[in-house]
Each structure stands twice: as C-alpha cells, then as structure tokens.
Backbone as numpy.savetxt, mean C-alpha at the origin, in Angstrom:
# Nx Ny Nz CAx CAy CAz Cx Cy Cz
5.41 -23.81 0.33 4.99 -22.43 0.08 3.48 -22.38 -0.14
2.78 -21.57 0.66 1.34 -21.37 0.44 1.01 -19.91 0.18
2.04 -19.07 0.04 1.85 -17.68 -0.32 3.10 -17.18 -1.03
2.89 -16.59 -2.20 3.97 -15.94 -2.92 3.81 -14.44 -2.75
4.89 -13.76 -2.42 4.85 -12.31 -2.21 5.78 -11.63 -3.22
5.25 -10.61 -3.88 6.05 -9.79 -4.79 6.00 -8.35 -4.28
7.15 -7.81 -3.89 7.18 -6.46 -3.36 8.27 -5.66 -4.07
8.27 -4.37 -3.84 9.26 -3.49 -4.44 8.79 -2.05 -4.38
9.66 -1.11 -4.66 9.26 0.30 -4.65 8.35 0.63 -5.80
7.77 1.81 -5.76 6.89 2.27 -6.82 7.61 2.26 -8.17
6.89 1.91 -9.22 7.41 1.87 -10.60 8.43 0.76 -10.84
8.49 -0.22 -9.97 9.49 -1.29 -10.14 9.00 -2.44 -11.00
7.69 -2.49 -11.30 7.17 -3.56 -12.15 6.54 -4.70 -11.39
6.00 -4.44 -10.21 5.44 -5.50 -9.36 4.23 -6.17 -10.02
3.33 -5.36 -10.59 2.13 -5.94 -11.18 2.49 -6.86 -12.34
3.38 -6.41 -13.19 3.78 -7.24 -14.34 4.37 -8.57 -13.89
5.23 -8.53 -12.87 5.85 -9.76 -12.39 4.82 -10.66 -11.72
3.92 -10.08 -10.93 2.90 -10.88 -10.25 1.98 -11.57 -11.26
1.60 -10.85 -12.31 0.75 -11.45 -13.34 1.49 -12.57 -14.07
2.75 -12.34 -14.36 3.57 -13.36 -15.01 3.64 -14.62 -14.15
3.85 -14.43 -12.84 3.91 -15.57 -11.92 2.56 -16.27 -11.81
1.47 -15.49 -11.77 0.14 -16.08 -11.64 -0.19 -16.97 -12.83
0.23 -16.56 -14.03 -0.05 -17.35 -15.22 0.70 -18.68 -15.20
1.89 -18.67 -14.68 2.71 -19.88 -14.67 2.42 -20.77 -13.46
1.94 -20.21 -12.36 1.79 -20.96 -11.11 0.33 -21.15 -10.70
-0.61 -20.85 -11.63 -2.04 -21.00 -11.35 -2.41 -20.19 -10.11
-2.12 -18.90 -10.18 -2.32 -18.04 -9.04 -3.40 -16.99 -9.22
-3.76 -16.38 -8.11 -4.63 -15.21 -8.08 -3.92 -14.14 -7.25
-4.10 -12.89 -7.62 -3.33 -11.80 -7.01 -4.14 -11.06 -5.96
-3.52 -10.83 -4.82 -4.07 -10.01 -3.75 -3.24 -8.72 -3.69
-3.88 -7.59 -3.90 -3.16 -6.32 -3.90 -2.82 -5.90 -2.47
-1.57 -5.45 -2.28 -1.14 -4.87 -1.01 -0.81 -3.40 -1.26
-1.83 -2.65 -1.64 -1.66 -1.23 -1.95 -2.76 -0.45 -1.25
-2.37 0.52 -0.44 -3.32 1.22 0.41 -4.26 2.15 -0.35
-3.98 2.45 -1.62 -4.85 3.34 -2.37 -5.66 2.61 -3.44
-5.19 1.48 -3.88 -5.92 0.76 -4.93 -7.22 0.15 -4.42
-7.43 0.14 -3.13 -8.70 -0.34 -2.59 -9.85 0.59 -2.94
-9.52 1.87 -3.27 -10.57 2.86 -3.48 -11.03 2.92 -4.94
-12.33 2.90 -5.12 -12.91 3.06 -6.44 -12.66 4.50 -6.92
-12.28 4.62 -8.18 -12.07 5.94 -8.75 -10.65 6.46 -8.66
-9.85 5.88 -7.78 -8.43 6.26 -7.68 -7.66 5.31 -8.60
-7.72 5.57 -9.88 -7.23 4.62 -10.87 -5.84 4.99 -11.41
-5.76 6.14 -12.04 -4.48 6.53 -12.65 -3.45 6.85 -11.58
-3.85 7.63 -10.58 -2.90 8.03 -9.54 -2.37 6.89 -8.70
-3.18 5.86 -8.52 -2.73 4.72 -7.71 -2.07 3.64 -8.55
-2.11 3.79 -9.89 -1.44 2.83 -10.76 -2.07 1.45 -10.79
-3.39 1.39 -10.91 -4.05 0.08 -10.90 -3.68 -0.78 -12.10
-3.54 -0.16 -13.26 -3.13 -0.91 -14.47 -3.96 -2.18 -14.65
-5.27 -2.05 -14.57 -6.15 -3.23 -14.59 -6.05 -4.01 -15.89
-5.74 -3.32 -16.99 -5.62 -4.03 -18.27 -4.51 -5.07 -18.24
-3.52 -4.85 -17.37 -2.38 -5.76 -17.34 -2.74 -7.13 -16.77
-3.81 -7.21 -15.96 -4.16 -8.47 -15.32 -4.73 -9.48 -16.32
-5.37 -8.98 -17.36 -5.96 -9.91 -18.32 -6.95 -10.85 -17.67
-6.71 -12.15 -17.83 -7.62 -13.16 -17.28 -7.32 -13.51 -15.83
-6.27 -12.93 -15.24 -5.87 -13.29 -13.88 -6.79 -12.62 -12.85
-7.42 -13.39 -11.97 -8.27 -12.79 -10.93 -7.43 -11.96 -9.95
-8.02 -10.85 -9.51 -7.33 -10.01 -8.53 -8.30 -9.64 -7.41
-7.74 -9.28 -6.27 -8.52 -9.01 -5.06 -7.99 -7.75 -4.36
-8.85 -7.12 -3.57 -8.54 -5.91 -2.79 -8.24 -4.70 -3.68
-8.85 -4.67 -4.83 -8.82 -3.50 -5.71 -10.27 -3.08 -5.95
-10.56 -1.78 -5.80 -11.91 -1.25 -6.00 -12.91 -1.89 -5.05
-12.60 -1.88 -3.75 -13.49 -2.52 -2.78 -14.25 -1.54 -1.91
-13.81 -0.26 -1.84 -14.52 0.75 -1.03 -14.55 2.07 -1.80
-15.48 2.94 -1.41 -15.58 4.26 -2.03 -14.64 5.25 -1.34
-14.20 6.29 -2.06 -13.38 7.33 -1.43 -14.10 7.94 -0.23
-13.34 8.22 0.81 -13.91 8.77 2.04 -13.96 7.75 3.16
-14.09 6.46 2.80 -14.04 5.41 3.81 -12.62 5.29 4.34
-12.47 5.21 5.66 -11.14 5.08 6.26 -10.75 3.60 6.28
-10.13 3.16 5.22 -9.72 1.76 5.09 -8.48 1.55 5.97
-8.66 0.78 7.03 -7.62 0.64 8.04 -6.75 -0.59 7.79
-5.69 -0.69 8.57 -4.85 -1.88 8.52 -5.67 -3.12 8.88
-6.57 -2.99 9.84 -7.43 -4.12 10.20 -8.31 -4.51 9.01
-8.87 -3.51 8.32 -9.69 -3.80 7.13 -8.88 -4.59 6.12
-7.62 -4.15 5.91 -6.78 -4.87 4.95 -6.55 -6.31 5.40
-6.16 -6.49 6.66 -5.84 -7.84 7.14 -7.06 -8.76 7.07
-8.21 -8.23 7.44 -9.44 -9.04 7.37 -9.77 -9.40 5.92
-9.63 -8.43 5.02 -9.90 -8.69 3.61 -8.88 -9.65 3.02
-7.63 -9.51 3.45 -6.59 -10.44 2.99 -6.95 -11.86 3.39
-7.37 -12.04 4.64 -7.70 -13.39 5.13 -8.81 -14.01 4.29
-9.84 -13.23 4.00 -10.96 -13.75 3.21 -10.51 -14.12 1.80
-9.72 -13.24 1.17 -9.24 -13.52 -0.18 -8.31 -14.73 -0.18
-7.41 -14.79 0.79 -6.44 -15.88 0.87 -7.16 -17.22 1.00
-8.11 -17.29 1.92 -8.80 -18.57 2.15 -9.63 -18.96 0.92
-10.22 -17.98 0.24 -10.97 -18.29 -0.96 -10.08 -18.85 -2.06
-8.92 -18.25 -2.25 -7.98 -18.71 -3.28 -7.48 -20.11 -2.96
-7.10 -20.33 -1.70 -6.63 -21.66 -1.30 -7.74 -22.70 -1.45
-8.98 -22.27 -1.18 -10.11 -23.18 -1.33 -10.34 -23.59 -2.77
-9.87 -22.77 -3.70 -9.96 -23.11 -5.12 -8.71 -23.83 -5.61
-7.85 -24.20 -4.68 -6.59 -24.91 -4.99 -5.69 -24.10 -5.92
-5.68 -22.80 -5.70 -4.81 -21.94 -6.46 -3.82 -21.26 -5.50
-2.81 -20.61 -6.07 -1.76 -20.01 -5.25 -2.06 -18.52 -5.01
-2.18 -18.09 -3.76 -2.33 -16.66 -3.48 -1.01 -15.94 -3.72
-1.07 -14.82 -4.44 0.11 -14.01 -4.72 -0.16 -12.60 -4.19
0.52 -12.25 -3.12 0.37 -10.93 -2.50 1.37 -9.98 -3.15
0.87 -8.92 -3.79 1.74 -8.04 -4.55 1.45 -6.59 -4.24
2.50 -5.84 -3.91 2.30 -4.42 -3.65 3.50 -3.79 -2.97
3.34 -2.52 -2.65 4.45 -1.79 -2.07 4.14 -1.09 -0.75
2.94 -1.32 -0.20 2.60 -0.73 1.10 3.23 -1.59 2.19
4.35 -1.11 2.70 5.15 -1.90 3.63 4.39 -2.34 4.87
3.53 -1.46 5.40 2.78 -1.80 6.61 1.85 -2.98 6.35
1.19 -3.00 5.20 0.29 -4.11 4.87 1.09 -5.41 4.75
2.19 -5.37 4.03 3.01 -6.56 3.84 3.55 -7.07 5.17
4.06 -6.16 5.98 4.65 -6.54 7.26 3.60 -7.14 8.19
2.39 -6.59 8.19 1.33 -7.08 9.06 1.00 -8.53 8.77
0.95 -8.88 7.48 0.64 -10.25 7.09 1.81 -11.18 7.36
3.00 -10.76 6.96 4.16 -11.65 7.05 4.63 -11.86 8.48
4.44 -10.87 9.34 4.88 -11.02 10.73 3.72 -11.25 11.69
2.52 -11.36 11.16 1.37 -11.74 11.97 1.03 -10.77 13.08
0.79 -9.51 12.71 0.42 -8.51 13.72 -0.83 -8.96 14.47
-0.90 -8.61 15.76 -2.14 -8.77 16.52 -3.02 -7.55 16.24
-4.10 -7.76 15.52 -4.96 -6.66 15.09 -6.38 -6.87 15.60
-6.99 -5.79 16.06 -8.39 -5.85 16.51 -9.18 -4.78 15.78
-10.49 -5.02 15.65 -11.36 -4.03 15.02 -11.60 -2.89 16.00
-11.37 -1.68 15.56 -11.57 -0.50 16.41 -12.50 0.47 15.68
-13.66 0.71 16.25 -14.64 1.61 15.64 -14.27 3.06 15.88
-14.87 3.95 15.09 -14.67 5.38 15.27 -15.14 5.80 16.65
-14.30 6.55 17.36 -14.60 7.02 18.72 -14.74 8.54 18.67
-15.98 9.02 18.54 -16.20 10.45 18.36 -15.78 11.25 19.59
-15.99 10.70 20.79 -15.61 11.41 22.00 -14.10 11.60 22.07
-13.36 10.53 21.72 -11.90 10.63 21.73 -11.43 11.62 20.67
-12.04 11.59 19.49 -11.62 12.52 18.43 -11.87 13.97 18.83
-12.98 14.21 19.51 -13.27 15.57 19.98 -12.21 16.03 20.98
-11.71 15.09 21.77 -10.66 15.40 22.74 -9.32 15.65 22.05
-9.06 14.92 20.96 -7.76 15.01 20.29 -7.68 16.17 19.30
-8.80 16.55 18.71 -8.81 17.54 17.63 -8.08 18.85 17.96
-8.26 19.41 19.17 -7.60 20.70 19.43 -6.12 20.60 19.81
-5.61 19.39 20.00 -4.24 19.25 20.48 -3.24 19.52 19.36
-2.10 20.12 19.68 -1.06 20.36 18.65 -0.46 19.05 18.17
0.11 19.09 16.96 0.66 17.88 16.34 1.70 17.22 17.24
2.57 18.00 17.86 3.64 17.44 18.69 3.06 16.65 19.87
1.97 17.16 20.45 1.36 16.46 21.59 0.69 15.16 21.13
0.10 15.18 19.95 -0.50 13.96 19.41 0.58 12.92 19.12
1.70 13.37 18.57 2.81 12.45 18.28 3.33 11.81 19.57
3.46 12.61 20.62 3.95 12.09 21.90 2.95 11.08 22.47
1.68 11.35 22.29 0.66 10.43 22.80 0.73 9.09 22.09
0.88 9.13 20.74 0.97 7.87 20.01 2.23 7.10 20.39
3.34 7.81 20.53 4.59 7.13 20.92 4.46 6.51 22.31
3.69 7.15 23.19 3.46 6.57 24.51 2.65 5.29 24.44
1.70 5.26 23.48 0.88 4.06 23.31 1.62 2.98 22.55
2.46 3.41 21.60 3.22 2.48 20.75 4.68 2.91 20.71
5.46 2.52 21.70 6.88 2.94 21.71 7.64 2.51 20.47
7.21 1.45 19.82 7.91 0.96 18.64 7.31 1.45 17.33
6.55 2.57 17.39 5.88 3.08 16.19 6.90 3.39 15.09
6.67 2.78 13.91 7.59 2.99 12.80 6.91 3.56 11.56
5.59 3.70 11.61 4.88 4.21 10.44 4.99 5.73 10.41
5.95 6.26 9.67 6.22 7.69 9.64 5.01 8.47 9.15
4.24 7.89 8.23 3.07 8.60 7.69 2.09 8.91 8.80
1.87 7.97 9.72 0.95 8.22 10.83 1.42 9.38 11.70
2.72 9.53 11.85 3.25 10.58 12.71 3.21 11.95 12.03
3.27 11.99 10.71 3.37 13.25 9.99 2.01 13.81 9.57
1.03 12.95 9.36 -0.27 13.38 8.86 -1.26 13.42 10.03
-1.89 14.57 10.25 -2.72 14.75 11.43 -3.90 13.79 11.49
-4.62 13.64 10.39 -5.79 12.76 10.41 -5.38 11.31 10.64
-4.27 10.89 10.03 -3.78 9.52 10.25 -3.32 9.35 11.70
-2.73 10.39 12.24 -2.23 10.35 13.61 -3.36 10.15 14.60
-4.44 10.89 14.41 -5.60 10.75 15.30 -6.20 9.35 15.18
-6.31 8.84 13.97 -6.84 7.49 13.79 -5.91 6.45 14.41
-4.60 6.65 14.30 -3.65 5.71 14.89 -3.79 5.69 16.41
-3.99 6.86 17.03 -4.20 6.91 18.48 -5.50 6.19 18.84
-6.54 6.43 18.06 -7.83 5.79 18.27 -7.69 4.26 18.25
-6.94 3.76 17.26 -6.73 2.32 17.14 -5.88 1.80 18.30
-4.80 2.51 18.62 -3.90 2.06 19.69 -4.62 1.98 21.02
-5.49 2.95 21.29 -6.23 2.91 22.56 -7.30 1.81 22.53
-7.92 1.63 21.36 -8.93 0.58 21.24 -8.35 -0.81 21.43
-7.11 -0.99 20.95 -6.45 -2.29 21.06 -6.16 -2.66 22.52
-6.11 -1.67 23.38 -5.80 -1.93 24.79 -7.03 -2.27 25.63
-8.21 -2.22 25.00 -9.41 -2.57 25.75 -9.41 -4.06 26.07
-9.83 -4.42 27.29 -9.72 -5.84 27.70 -10.58 -6.80 26.90
-11.64 -6.29 26.25 -12.53 -7.19 25.51 -12.17 -7.27 24.03
-11.04 -6.68 23.64 -10.66 -6.71 22.23 -10.20 -8.10 21.82
-10.65 -8.55 20.64 -10.33 -9.88 20.13 -9.48 -9.73 18.86
-8.24 -10.22 18.88 -7.39 -10.07 17.69 -7.87 -10.92 16.54
-7.60 -10.43 15.34 -7.92 -11.16 14.12 -7.02 -12.39 14.02
-7.61 -13.49 13.57 -6.84 -14.73 13.41 -6.34 -14.82 11.98
-5.04 -14.61 11.79 -4.43 -14.70 10.46 -4.13 -16.16 10.13
-4.16 -16.53 8.86 -3.84 -17.92 8.50 -2.37 -18.24 8.75
-2.07 -19.50 8.92 -0.68 -19.93 9.10 -0.02 -19.94 7.72
1.00 -19.13 7.58 1.61 -18.93 6.28 3.00 -19.54 6.19
3.30 -20.04 4.99 4.67 -20.45 4.63 5.03 -19.68 3.37
5.38 -18.40 3.54 5.54 -17.54 2.37 6.91 -17.65 1.70
6.93 -17.28 0.46 8.18 -17.10 -0.29 8.14 -15.67 -0.82
9.09 -14.85 -0.41 9.03 -13.40 -0.66 10.10 -13.00 -1.67
9.65 -12.31 -2.72 10.55 -11.81 -3.75 10.43 -10.30 -3.84
11.59 -9.66 -4.03 11.61 -8.21 -4.17 12.27 -7.81 -5.48
11.75 -6.75 -6.07 12.32 -6.22 -7.31 13.29 -5.09 -6.99
14.47 -5.17 -7.55 15.50 -4.17 -7.28 16.05 -3.63 -8.60
16.05 -2.31 -8.75 16.60 -1.62 -9.91 17.82 -0.81 -9.50
18.80 -0.62 -10.40 19.82 0.40 -10.14 19.11 1.73 -9.92
19.59 2.52 -8.96 18.86 3.71 -8.55 18.55 4.65 -9.71
19.52 4.88 -10.61 19.28 5.82 -11.69 18.20 5.30 -12.65
18.18 4.00 -12.89 17.15 3.43 -13.76 15.77 3.56 -13.12
15.70 3.33 -11.80 14.41 3.47 -11.12 13.94 4.92 -11.18
14.86 5.85 -11.01 14.50 7.27 -11.10 13.94 7.59 -12.49
14.55 7.05 -13.51 14.07 7.29 -14.87 12.67 6.70 -15.06
12.44 5.50 -14.50 11.13 4.86 -14.63 10.06 5.67 -13.89
10.38 6.16 -12.71 9.43 6.96 -11.94 9.03 8.22 -12.71
10.02 8.91 -13.23 9.76 10.16 -13.96 8.96 9.90 -15.23
9.33 8.86 -15.97 8.61 8.53 -17.21 7.17 8.14 -16.91
6.96 7.40 -15.83 5.60 6.98 -15.50 4.74 8.17 -15.08
5.33 9.11 -14.35 4.57 10.30 -13.95 4.16 11.10 -15.18
5.08 11.28 -16.13 4.72 12.00 -17.35 3.56 11.29 -18.06
3.63 9.98 -18.10 2.59 9.20 -18.77 1.24 9.38 -18.06
1.26 9.36 -16.74 0.01 9.49 -15.99 -0.61 10.88 -16.19
0.22 11.89 -16.23 -0.30 13.24 -16.47 -0.88 13.35 -17.87
-0.21 12.72 -18.84 -0.70 12.75 -20.22 -2.00 11.97 -20.37
-2.18 10.95 -19.54 -3.35 10.06 -19.67 -4.51 10.45 -18.77
-4.44 11.64 -18.15 -5.64 12.13 -17.47 -5.60 12.16 -15.96
-4.42 12.20 -15.34 -4.35 12.23 -13.88 -5.04 13.47 -13.31
-4.77 14.64 -13.90 -5.39 15.86 -13.39 -6.90 15.78 -13.53
-7.36 15.29 -14.65 -8.80 15.16 -14.87 -9.42 14.16 -13.89
-8.69 13.09 -13.56 -9.21 12.12 -12.59 -9.44 12.78 -11.23
-8.46 13.55 -10.77 -8.59 14.19 -9.46 -9.70 15.23 -9.48
-9.78 16.00 -10.58 -10.87 16.98 -10.70 -12.23 16.29 -10.67
-12.33 15.14 -11.32 -13.58 14.40 -11.33 -13.96 13.88 -9.95
-12.97 13.42 -9.20 -13.24 12.94 -7.84 -13.78 14.07 -6.97
-13.15 15.25 -7.09 -13.63 16.38 -6.30 -15.03 16.80 -6.74
-15.26 16.82 -8.04 -16.59 17.19 -8.54 -17.66 16.20 -8.08
-17.26 14.96 -7.84 -18.20 13.92 -7.39 -18.42 13.98 -5.87
-17.74 14.92 -5.20 -17.99 15.10 -3.78 -16.87 14.72 -2.84
-15.71 14.32 -3.38 -14.58 13.97 -2.52 -13.89 15.27 -2.10
-13.85 15.60 -0.80 -13.28 16.88 -0.37 -11.77 16.97 -0.64
-11.28 18.21 -0.74 -9.84 18.40 -0.92 -9.06 17.73 0.21
-9.57 17.80 1.43 -8.88 17.21 2.58 -8.72 15.71 2.42
-9.74 15.05 1.88 -9.66 13.61 1.66 -8.64 13.29 0.57
-8.62 14.09 -0.49 -7.64 13.89 -1.55 -6.23 14.08 -1.02
-6.04 15.05 -0.15 -4.74 15.25 0.50 -4.35 14.02 1.31
-5.31 13.41 1.96 -5.08 12.20 2.77 -4.53 11.06 1.92
-4.93 11.00 0.64 -4.47 9.92 -0.23 -3.06 10.15 -0.75
-2.46 11.27 -0.43 -1.03 11.47 -0.63 -0.58 11.63 -2.07
0.66 12.01 -2.21 1.39 12.06 -3.47 0.56 12.62 -4.62
0.25 11.82 -5.61 -0.43 12.31 -6.80 -1.70 13.09 -6.45
-2.50 12.58 -5.55 -3.78 13.22 -5.23 -3.56 14.51 -4.45
-2.59 14.53 -3.58 -2.30 15.74 -2.80 -1.79 16.87 -3.70
-0.81 16.57 -4.55 -0.20 17.62 -5.36 -1.14 18.09 -6.47
-1.86 17.17 -7.08 -2.80 17.58 -8.12 -3.93 18.41 -7.51
-4.37 18.07 -6.31 -5.39 18.87 -5.62 -4.89 20.29 -5.38
-3.64 20.42 -5.00 -3.06 21.76 -4.81 -3.03 22.51 -6.14
-2.70 21.84 -7.21 -2.70 22.45 -8.54 -4.10 22.93 -8.92
-5.09 22.08 -8.67 -6.45 22.43 -9.03 -6.99 23.58 -8.18
-6.43 23.77 -7.00 -6.83 24.90 -6.15 -6.01 26.16 -6.42
-5.15 26.09 -7.44 -4.38 27.26 -7.83 -3.13 27.51 -7.03
-2.69 26.53 -6.26 -1.50 26.72 -5.42 -0.21 26.32 -6.13
-0.33 25.52 -7.19 0.82 25.09 -7.98 0.51 25.26 -9.45
1.46 25.83 -10.22 1.26 25.82 -11.66 1.64 24.45 -12.20
1.43 24.24 -13.50 1.62 22.91 -14.07 3.08 22.45 -13.95
4.01 23.35 -14.19 5.42 22.97 -14.11 5.81 22.61 -12.68
5.37 23.41 -11.72 5.69 23.12 -10.32 5.03 21.82 -9.87
3.83 21.58 -10.38 3.15 20.31 -10.07 4.05 19.14 -10.45
4.55 19.15 -11.67 5.38 18.03 -12.12 6.66 17.93 -11.30
7.36 19.04 -11.12 8.65 19.02 -10.44 8.51 18.57 -8.98
7.56 19.13 -8.27 7.39 18.80 -6.85 6.86 17.38 -6.66
5.93 16.99 -7.51 5.39 15.64 -7.39 6.44 14.61 -7.76
7.20 14.86 -8.80 8.26 13.94 -9.20 9.26 13.74 -8.07
9.67 14.83 -7.44 10.61 14.74 -6.32 10.01 13.96 -5.15
8.73 14.21 -4.87 8.08 13.52 -3.75 7.97 12.02 -4.01
7.73 11.62 -5.24 7.63 10.18 -5.54 9.00 9.52 -5.40
10.06 10.20 -5.82 11.41 9.66 -5.63 11.69 9.45 -4.14
11.30 10.41 -3.32 11.51 10.29 -1.88 10.68 9.15 -1.30
9.47 9.00 -1.80 8.61 7.91 -1.36 9.23 6.55 -1.66
9.81 6.41 -2.86 10.46 5.15 -3.23 11.60 4.82 -2.27
12.34 5.84 -1.84 13.42 5.61 -0.88 12.86 5.15 0.46
11.74 5.73 0.87 11.12 5.30 2.14 10.62 3.86 2.04
10.09 3.49 0.88 9.68 2.10 0.70 10.87 1.16 0.86
11.98 1.49 0.24 13.18 0.64 0.32 13.68 0.56 1.76
13.59 1.66 2.50 13.96 1.65 3.91 13.06 0.69 4.69
11.77 0.72 4.38 10.83 -0.18 5.06 11.17 -1.65 4.77
11.49 -1.95 3.51 11.81 -3.34 3.16 13.09 -3.80 3.89
14.06 -2.91 4.02 15.27 -3.27 4.77 14.93 -3.54 6.24
14.03 -2.76 6.79 13.60 -3.00 8.17 12.90 -4.35 8.29
12.09 -4.72 7.31 11.45 -6.03 7.33 12.50 -7.14 7.37
13.56 -6.96 6.61 14.64 -7.96 6.62 15.30 -8.03 7.98
15.52 -6.88 8.61 16.12 -6.89 9.95 15.21 -7.58 10.96
13.89 -7.56 10.70 12.93 -8.20 11.60 12.79 -9.69 11.30
13.56 -10.20 10.34 13.58 -11.64 10.11 12.88 -12.13 8.86
12.33 -11.23 8.05 11.68 -11.65 6.81 12.74 -11.81 5.73
12.80 -12.99 5.14 13.79 -13.27 4.09 13.21 -12.83 2.75
13.87 -11.88 2.11 13.44 -11.38 0.80 14.47 -11.81 -0.24
14.01 -12.53 -1.24 14.89 -12.92 -2.34 14.83 -11.81 -3.38
15.91 -11.05 -3.50 15.92 -9.90 -4.39 16.23 -10.32 -5.82
15.44 -9.79 -6.74 15.57 -10.09 -8.15 16.10 -8.87 -8.89
16.94 -9.10 -9.88 17.44 -8.03 -10.73 16.34 -7.67 -11.72
15.66 -6.56 -11.45 14.50 -6.18 -12.26 14.90 -5.82 -13.69
16.15 -5.42 -13.89 16.60 -5.04 -15.23 16.97 -6.24 -16.09
16.99 -7.43 -15.48 17.36 -8.64 -16.22 16.09 -9.40 -16.61
15.87 -10.59 -16.06 14.67 -11.37 -16.33 14.13 -11.89 -15.00
13.51 -11.02 -14.21 13.06 -11.43 -12.87 12.03 -12.53 -12.89
11.21 -12.58 -13.96 10.19 -13.62 -14.03 10.79 -15.00 -14.11
11.81 -15.17 -14.92 12.46 -16.47 -15.05 13.14 -16.86 -13.74
13.77 -15.89 -13.09 14.45 -16.19 -11.82 13.46 -16.57 -10.75
12.34 -15.87 -10.69 11.31 -16.20 -9.69 10.76 -17.60 -9.92
10.42 -17.90 -11.15 9.84 -19.21 -11.44 10.82 -20.34 -11.15
12.10 -20.12 -11.45 13.10 -21.14 -11.15 13.20 -21.39 -9.66
13.11 -20.29 -8.86 13.22 -20.42 -7.41 11.99 -21.06 -6.79
10.86 -20.96 -7.49 9.59 -21.49 -6.95 9.34 -22.96 -7.30
10.15 -23.53 -8.14 9.92 -24.92 -8.55 9.91 -25.84 -7.34
8.89 -26.69 -7.27 8.76 -27.70 -6.22 8.64 -27.10 -4.83
8.17 -25.86 -4.74 8.05 -25.25 -3.41 6.61 -25.00 -3.01
5.67 -25.36 -3.82 4.28 -25.10 -3.45 3.84 -26.07 -2.36
3.09 -25.47 -1.39 2.63 -26.27 -0.26 1.15 -26.26 -0.11
C-alpha cells in the first residue's frame, strides 16, 4: 500500500478518521474536496482545520475564489503532494467526498491541461442548455458527472475541456503508480440524516451566512457563489432576499441530504468500475477497524 484513501458522504466523519489514521501511520492528508481548495470558503466547505492539529494537510486553501479549479488542476496538485509525501517517507492519505476527484486518481484518468478558449465560449454562450448537454454527450458518451450537465457554466467548461483533450498535441498528465487501500464510512441512513441536519444548524450558528456575505463584499460575484453549490448557493439567495431564514434552512437541509445520496451513488459506481472499497461501520469504531486492516500493508 502506497496510498490510503478515506471516502464517504458529507458529514460522515472523513476528516476525523483521516487524522486518526495519519497519527497512527505517520501520514499526511491530501484533501479530495472540490471546494476546500478555495481560500475563504471555510465554514460552508467544512474545512475543520482545527481538527488536523499537527498533521500536515494539502490541497486546502490553494487558490482564491473565482479561479476555475479544474479536475486537471486537482490531479496535477495531487501528484505533487503525493510525491512530496512519499519523498519524506510518509504515507499519503487521500480523504474527501468529491467522487470525480477520487475516481480520477484511483482509475488513472487520461487528463490534459486545457486553457480557457474565449472563441469557443463565445460560440457556446448563446446556445440553450439542452443543446450544450447534447454537445457534451457527443464528445463524452460516457459522461457521468451530473453536475456538469445541470450547471451551465460547468457544462461550458466541460465542453471546452473535452474538445481540448481531442487536440493531437495534447499531452496527458502522468499519474504515479498507485497501490491504494480504500476505506469508506457508512452510517445507517437515519443517523446520517441526523448528522447532516445537526451540522447545518451548527454551521449557521457559527457564521455561515456572515461568511458568504463577507465573500460577496470582498468581490466574489453572486454567480460565482452559486457555482460553489449548496451552502453558498442557498445562502446567496437568502442574502439577495429570495429566501427567508426558515426557507434557507429547510431547502438547504433537503439539498444536502440529496447530495449525500448522489455521493453514495457515485461510490457504488466506483465499485462497479472495479475499485474495492472496504466499508467501515462509522457508528462503531472505524478507526480501530481501519488500523487493523492496514497492518503490514504499507508499501
């Protein structure tokens, strides 16, 4: 084993388990979260930096809001962090819930750097959503990232990347050769629902609305906040007067529950694609079970 992976749906306790494993296995954590890369997106993305203590972490707070952090950016940053950790003779621990990031690393996607194509964007901007979706499906018949298909700005960027990848001079990123051990956290559905709701209440009490208001005051447009999804999208609507406080909580809580289900669907798809996930009972003692399974497996 040269990579430990900790995955699970939102609010499942991934950070706590990853930190516990890092302390026992001399590890450093690489975040696999598409929003924690952004500086200032702290409460809404659940960075929980205090929980890391002395454990080094990577791919958190690496770019400013507004930068389009792509899958290629993640894979390239993962490679750099991974090689640095291995060079220090420590164990890389990839932890997070962004299924696309996890899948790209574990299944070794062929990824190339694709720059912004203003001419293509000008061509795509006036097209209806359905036509853009059809275009992406034509470029990627196996497209499974539902977010790219549903969100217009993500859809245009996905088309831009798909077309760029087909250029004859494109050079794929070289991912390291991995021998991963993958663990997933699983909760009984009702307990996970309770954890999600309790965590949302806590985030609202600890300044989530104020965080989003501060980001907008610092120059982050409403459209960009909408792009960051869930907490940032719904709180932005509240701040624009489209949702009262009660509706904010109810609608956002429901959306996070739905998101957790989509994450679990993604993990099941990863298993169907051949990734072996050792599921841990999160309500029991997942740390002890993980450490027992990892004995004598470091490579």
